[in-house]
C-alpha positions as CSV (number, residue, x, y, z in Angstrom):
1,M,45.1,-11.2,7.5
2,Q,43.6,-14.5,8.6
3,E,41.4,-12.6,11.1
4,V,39.9,-10.5,8.3
5,A,39.1,-13.5,6.2
6,Q,37.5,-15.2,9.2
7,F,35.4,-12.1,9.9
8,G,34.3,-12.0,6.2
9,Q,33.1,-15.6,6.4
10,E,31.2,-15.0,9.6
11,F,29.7,-11.8,8.4
12,G,28.7,-13.4,5.1
13,H,26.8,-16.2,6.9
14,V,24.9,-13.7,9.0
15,V,24.2,-11.0,6.4
16,T,23.2,-13.2,3.4
17,P,19.9,-14.7,4.9
18,F,18.9,-11.2,6.1
19,L,19.7,-9.6,2.8
20,V,17.8,-12.2,0.9
21,N,14.8,-11.8,3.2
22,Y,15.0,-8.1,2.9
23,L,15.1,-8.2,-0.9
24,L,12.3,-10.8,-1.0
25,Y,9.9,-8.8,1.2
26,L,10.9,-5.4,-0.4
27,T,10.3,-6.8,-3.9
28,S,7.0,-8.5,-2.8
29,G,5.9,-5.3,-1.2
30,I,6.6,-3.2,-4.2
31,L,4.9,-5.7,-6.4
32,F,1.8,-5.7,-4.2
33,L,1.7,-1.9,-4.1
34,F,1.8,-1.9,-7.9
35,I,-0.9,-4.6,-8.2
36,F,-3.0,-2.7,-5.7
37,S,-2.5,0.6,-7.7
38,I,-3.7,-1.1,-10.9
39,I,-6.7,-2.7,-9.3
40,Y,-7.7,0.5,-7.4
41,M,-7.5,2.5,-10.6
42,I,-9.8,-0.1,-12.3
43,F,-12.3,0.1,-9.4
44,T,-12.5,3.9,-9.5
45,P,-14.6,5.4,-12.3
46,Y,-12.1,8.1,-13.2
47,G,-8.5,7.9,-14.4
48,E,-6.3,8.8,-11.3
49,L,-3.1,9.1,-13.2
50,A,-4.5,11.4,-15.9
51,L,-6.1,13.5,-13.2
52,V,-3.0,13.7,-11.1
53,R,-0.9,14.7,-14.2
54,A,-3.6,17.4,-14.9
55,G,-3.1,18.8,-11.4
56,N,-6.3,17.5,-9.9
57,S,-5.7,17.8,-6.1
58,A,-8.8,15.8,-5.2
59,A,-7.7,12.8,-7.2
60,T,-4.2,13.1,-5.8
61,L,-5.4,13.1,-2.2
62,S,-7.8,10.2,-2.8
63,F,-5.2,8.1,-4.5
64,A,-2.4,9.0,-2.1
65,G,-4.5,8.1,1.0
66,A,-5.3,4.7,-0.5
67,L,-1.6,4.0,-1.4
68,I,-0.2,5.2,1.9
69,G,-2.9,3.2,3.8
70,F,-2.1,0.1,1.9
71,A,1.7,0.6,2.3
72,L,1.2,0.9,6.1
73,T,-0.5,-2.5,6.0
74,L,2.2,-4.0,3.9
75,A,4.8,-2.7,6.4
76,A,2.9,-4.4,9.2
77,C,2.7,-7.6,7.2
78,A,6.4,-7.6,6.8
79,V,7.1,-6.9,10.5
80,Y,4.6,-9.4,12.0
81,H,4.8,-12.3,9.6
82,T,7.9,-14.5,9.3
83,S,6.8,-16.4,6.2
84,L,6.3,-15.0,2.8
85,I,3.1,-17.0,2.4
86,G,1.7,-15.2,5.5
87,F,2.8,-11.9,4.1
88,I,1.1,-12.6,0.8
89,G,-2.1,-13.8,2.5
90,W,-2.5,-10.8,4.8
91,A,-1.5,-8.4,2.0
92,T,-4.2,-9.8,-0.1
93,A,-6.7,-9.5,2.7
94,A,-5.7,-5.9,3.3
95,M,-6.1,-5.1,-0.4
96,I,-9.7,-6.4,-0.2
97,V,-10.4,-4.3,2.8
98,Q,-9.1,-1.2,1.1
99,L,-11.1,-1.8,-2.0
100,L,-14.3,-2.5,0.0
101,G,-13.6,0.7,1.9
102,Y,-13.6,2.6,-1.4
103,I,-16.8,1.0,-2.6
104,I,-18.6,1.8,0.7
105,T,-17.2,5.4,0.6
106,A,-18.4,5.8,-3.0
107,C,-21.9,4.7,-1.9
108,L,-21.9,7.3,0.9
109,I,-20.8,10.3,-1.3
110,P,-23.3,11.2,-3.9
111,N,-21.7,11.8,-7.4
112,L,-18.3,10.9,-6.1
113,K,-16.9,10.6,-9.7
114,Q,-18.1,14.1,-10.6
115,Q,-16.9,15.5,-7.3
116,I,-13.4,14.2,-8.0
117,L,-13.5,15.3,-11.6
118,D,-14.6,18.8,-10.4
119,N,-11.5,18.8,-8.1
120,N,-13.5,18.9,-4.9
121,V,-10.5,18.8,-2.6
122,A,-12.7,18.2,0.5
123,V,-14.2,15.0,-1.0
124,G,-10.8,13.9,-2.3
125,G,-9.2,14.4,1.1
126,F,-12.1,12.6,2.8
127,V,-11.8,9.6,0.5
128,G,-8.0,9.6,1.0
129,A,-8.4,9.9,4.8
130,I,-10.7,6.8,4.8
131,G,-8.1,4.8,2.8
132,L,-5.4,6.0,5.3
133,A,-7.6,5.2,8.3
134,L,-8.3,1.7,7.0
135,G,-4.6,1.1,6.4
136,I,-3.8,2.2,9.9
137,L,-6.5,0.0,11.3
138,N,-5.4,-3.0,9.2
139,A,-1.8,-2.5,10.2
140,G,-2.8,-2.4,13.9
141,C,-5.0,-5.5,13.6
142,L,-2.0,-7.5,12.2
143,S,0.1,-6.9,15.3
């Protein structure tokens, strides 16, 4: 019985810091993903959530690409940065890159808003692919 108690104490010392870090990074990542979602929806001239609820595939592809791209960068931030401050700093920088990517894409595609509202899946997929590509590039640059 004493061996079980000793194992429990040793296990507790090892697991607790890792569990705390896991929960801290997971919570921070979810919070950053939520913040990014809100800011991204403010930047875009159409209501993503309303369009997604209405079955607009173009809006879904566009928004999903941006979210997945940003999530990939958050994952890289969590892997490569041992401090929460580093994680927050690089996550913020990645958010700026994603938003700039959308702004540049919107300048390159004439009538982007109307294209998305008209459910042009090709345009929505292209905008989403750019968001995903930027996220992959961001994640790679953090390594």
